[in-house]
Structure formats: C-alpha cells, structure tokens
N, C-alpha and C positions, 0 to 999 in steps of 0.2 A: 504493500500500500504506500501511497505517496501523500505527503503533507505539503501544502503550500502555506507558508507562514508570512504574513504581511503586516508590518507595523502600521498602526493607525495614525495617519497625519504625522509622520515620523518627525520631520524637522520641527514643526510647530509644537508637537508633544514634548520634545526635548526642551524647548524653550519654556514651556509651561512648567515642566518639572524643575527647571533651574530657578524659575521666578513664579512661585505659587500665586502671586497677585494677578497673574495673567489668566488664571483659570476662570472660565465663564465669560471671557472677553474675546472678541474677534482678533485672532492672531494671524498675521500674514507674513510669511518669510519669503524674501526675494529682493529684487533690486528696488531702487528708489523710484517713487512715482514722478519725481522731478527730473529724473535722468533716463527716461525711456526704459526703466527696469521692467522685469518680468516676474510674475509670481511663481515661486518654486513650490510652495506648499501653503495650504490654508487649513486652519483647524475647523472643526465641524460647526462652531459658532459662526465663523466667517462664511462658510458654505451656505448658511441659511440666507445670506445676502447675494447668493449666486456667484460668489468669488471662487475661482478654481485655478488650478495650476495651468501654466502656459498663457495666462491672461496678462495683458499689459498692466503694469502696476498702476498706471494712471486710471485705467478703467476700474480696477479694484477700489481705488480711492473714491471714485465717483459713486460706485455701488454701495460702498461701506465707509463713509467719511470717518466713522469712529474707530475704524480698524487700526490695530497697532502693527506697524510695519517694522520688521526686524531684518537685518542683513543675514544671509546664510553663513553658517560656520561649518563648512564642509569637513575640515580636519577634525573638529570636535565630534560631529555626527559620525564620522568614520570610526573614531575610537569607541563610541557607544555601539556602533554596528559590530565591531570586533568582539565586544563583550557579549552581545546577543548571540553571535555566531558560536562562541565558546559554549554557550548553553545548548545550542542545537547539537553540537558535536559530542556532548555527553550522552546523547541518545542514539546517535548514528554517525559513522564517518562519512556517509554518503550525503553530503550537503552541497547543493549547487546554488550559490548566490546569484541573484539576478541584478541586484543593485544593493545600495546600502541598507534598504529597508525591507527586502523580501528575499526569500530563498525557497527552493524545493528540498525536501528531505525524503529519502527512501528509507522507510523504517521496517521493511519486510523482514530483514534479518535481526531486528531488535525486539520483536514481539515476545520472544521467550524470556527476555531479560526484564522488559519494562511493561508488559501487558499489551493489549490490543493497540492498533494504530490510533483509535479514538482515545484510549487512555493516555497514550503518549502525547497526543495533541493537547489534552487537558493539562497534563503535567508541564508541558512546555509553556502554556499560557500562564499557569500559576507561578512557575519559576521566574519567567521574565518579569511578571508584575512584582514579585517579592524582591528580586535581586536588582532589577534595573529600574523599576518604578514606571514602566511603560506598558501599554496594552498592545497585544498582538492578536490579529484575527487569524484563524486557522481553518483551512479546508482539508478534508480527508477523503481520498478517492482512489480508484484503481490506477489513475494516470495523471500526468501533469495538467493536461487541459481541464479535466474535470475538477481537480483540486484547486486550480486557480479560480475557476468560476465560483466554487463553493466558498472560498475564503472571502470573496467579495460580496456575496449576496446578503449577509447579515451584519455588515459593518455599521457602526464601530463595535469592537469587542465581539466579533462574530465567531461562531463555531458551527460547522456543518459537516456531516458525514454523508457521502454519497454511496448508497447501497444499490438501488435499482436505477441503472443508468438512464434508460429511456424515459422512465417516469420522471426523473429529475430534469432531463434535457427538454423533452417535447414541449412543455408549456412556455419555455423561456423565449423571449423575443430573439429574432435572428441576429440582432446586434451583439448578442453575447458571444457569437463565434469570433475567434481570432481572425482579424482581417476584414471584419464588417463593421463599419461605423455608421453614424447617422446619415452621412451623405450617401454612402454606397448602399445603405438599406433601402433607399428609394428605388434602386434597380429591382430589388426583390419585391417591393410593394407593387410595382407595375406587373409583376408576374403572379400576384396574389399570394406571395409568401411573406408571412409576418412572424411566424414562430419557427423554432428549430424543427418541431414535429412536422410542419408543412414542408419544409425543405427536405426532410428525410424521405418524403414520398417520391421525390424526383429521381429518375434514373441517373446514375453517375455519368452516362454517356451524354445526356442532355446538358448537364451542368458543365461538362468539359467542353462541349461545343459552344456554349455561351461564354464561359469564363476562362477557357484554356486550362492550364495545369492547376490553377487556383481552384477550379471547379471540383477536381478530385479531392483536393485538400478539404474543401468545405463539406463535401459529401462524407468524408471520413470523420470529421469533427461532429457532424450532425448525428452520426452513428456512435459517437463516443469513442472513436478509435484514435489513439495517440500512443505510438510505441516508443517514443523517445525515452532513453534512460536518464536517470539523474547522474550528472557527470560532475564530480568534485572539481573545484577550481584548480587544484594542484595537478589534475590529470588532463585538463583542457588544453587543446592545441592553440586556442585563441581566447582572448578575453574581450568581451563586448558588453555593451549596455544599450538598451533601447527603451523608448517610451511610446505610449499611445496617447495622443491628445484627446482629451474629453470632448473638445469642441474643435471645429475646423480652424486651421491656422494657415494664413498665407502671408503674414507679416514677416519680412526678412529679418528685422531686428529681433523679433521673438524667436525665430528659428536659430539665429546666431547665439542668442543667450542660452537656449536649450542645448545647442551643440557644445557650448563651453561647459555647461554643467555635466553633460554626459561624458565629455572628455576628462573632466576632473575626476569623476567616479572611476572611470577605467584606469586612469593614471594611478589613483590611490591603490587599486587592486594590484597593479603591476609592482608598485613599490612595496606593498605588503609581502609579496612573494620574492622580491629581489630579482624580478624578471625585466627583460628588455624586449621591445618590439621594433619591427622594421617597416611593416606595412600598415597604413591607416586606411580603413575601409568604411564607407558610408553607404547606407541603404535608405531609400525613401519609397514608401508605397502610397499610391494615390487611390482616390475613391473608386476608380474603375478597375481596381485590383492590379493595375500595371505597377511594376517595380523597377526602379532605377538604382543601379549600384555603381559606385566609383571608388577607386583606390589609388593610393600614392605610396610608392616605396621610397624610404629614406636611404641615403647613401650609407649611413651607419645606424645600427640599432640604438634606440633611445629608451630610457626608463620613463621619463616624463619631462621633456624640455618644453616649457610652455610656449616659447616663441616658435619653436619648430612645429608643434602641434597646431598652434593658431594659424600658421601659414598653410598647413595641410587642410585645415577646416575651410579656410578662405578659398583655396584653390578648388577643393572638391565641391563646395557649395556653389561656387561660380559655375563650375562645369554642369551641375544639375540644373541651375537656374536657366542655363542656356539650352537645355534639352527641349526640342520641339514637342508639342502636345497636340493630339488630334482634336482635343476638346478643351478649351481654356478653363472650363468649369472644373475639369478634373484636377487642375493645379491647386484647387482650393479644398480638396478633400482631406479626409483624415490621413495623417502621415505617420510613418514609423521611421525613427532616426537611429 
C-alpha cells in the first residue's frame, strides 16, 4: 500500500507555528504586493478570500486587504521538511519526496512491524503533530495516483483510505485526473463527460484518437491503474519538482517567480545529497494536453549556482514562449512546470 503525505498550507503553517499570534488570521507567504510578487502559499483563512498560490500578490492584497504578507524562508522550510522526512523514514525506507511539503511512502513491507497501512498513516499524523507541531493530510491507497487524490479530498487534516477503487473514483469530477484542469475539462464537457465514471465508459481507442498518447494515460487513470513504484530520492537518476496551478496562469512574471521557487527546491535537494547536475530540463503542459519540453546542458556539473540556473531558466522559458501554438487559447491553460 502507498501513502501520500501532504503538509497542510506548509509555508504558512510554519509561520503560524513560529508566531502563534498569526493563528486565525489570513497569512500569505510570497513576494511583495508592491514589487510584482507572487503568492507561494496561503493559509486556509486567506483561502476563504479566494487567495491561492500562483496568484499575483497585488491581486491577493486586493482580495484580502487585511492579509498578513510574509516573505518565504525556503532554507528554514527545508530544515523543517528534513525533520518531517526523518519521521517518514522511521516507518519505511521507501520515501519519495515530491517537494518540501509532500512525499509518497511505500509501506507494504512495514505492515508486520507497525500495523496496517491505515494504522501507519494515523501514527505518522500523530507523530508529526506531536514532534513538529504541524498537520499532515494522508491518503492511503493501492497506488500513487489514488493516494494523492485521497490525501487531498478531506483537507485540512485529512485522512482517507481507498479500498474499493471504482466506487471511490467514479463519482469524482474528471478534473481530479492528473493532466485535466478547469480549462481542459471543457473539452470533456463538450463530449458529455463530467465524472471519472463517465470517462471510464469510453473505449481506450476512442480516447487515443482524440487525445493521442495522453488518451491512454487518462483511460488508465480512470480505471485506477498506476504502476509507478515509489523511488527513494537516493536511488533516483534525476531530481525534479513540478506544480499544478489551481487556476490558469499566463503571466510571464508569475511563471518566472514559480520557476525560481521550483529551482530553489530542486537545488536544496541536490545539496542535501551532495549531488551535482549537468542538464536543466523544463516541461510545460497546456490545456489541450500538448506538452513542450526543453533542456540545456551545462559545460560543467553544478550543485546549485544561482546565476547559472537563472540563465538556464531564462533561456529555456524564452524558447517555450516562442513555440508556435495552433490555438492561442491553449497558451492560457493549466500548466505543469
């Protein structure tokens, strides 16, 4: 069984832990509203005002004038993340971090020692709360895809075990599938598909004819199929980080800010393991399921030279920005970086 552990509003929750007077107030972590900053995280109080990550900070200020804006402290969050990961590794060596605030755990081989996967998930929640003072949502399921959905459904402080796969998936909106956002879901609406169960009724051949190779991927997810193993970071051949925007983003300044944040997280993971990298790779997926990838190879391996990586980001982003599109609206779809 697989666990997906996802810290609730991680950056903002850390700031609340350090400053208890912030609890109950709208806390927004990110760049300055006066300097074209971008929201990195917002606590659940701020989200009631429709503030969300990837939003320009000036917009967040307009939506929530009483919001408390704090600059991100990535190095400190990374140290807290390390402490949380040490808790995960008490229960299983098979821990695959996705970012500073979430990870997959394969606990199949740990059940004889610590109880069922559900019991392990509850123990992790309790230990993180007692030792770190933060809340983690946990999804328990037979594979990564299902576990990630499960951890998100009952946030904050969520806990959900998936036992009957199709009963769990079928009623969910099709947007819950990886690769389907609010923009691309309109494609399915025109086909009369609103739920995962409705998508599951379509033959795989039809989906492939309409969406290419992504069609087969969607068909597999709709059937709860995901065979990817949990790969511990120390065994991975590459280190990456990605994000899915909650709302469509086409602002170049917002994209640059998020690229900087993603790069910082990848760099921290390199430094933690004493590794060096030579090729910078960037992927963007649009609303029509088309995907663009670009890479740049450095002359010498780097651990994390900020100016070098900033140059790579600039060059690669410029390359993507110049990519022709058959439909300009597609450029404004949900994107993965």
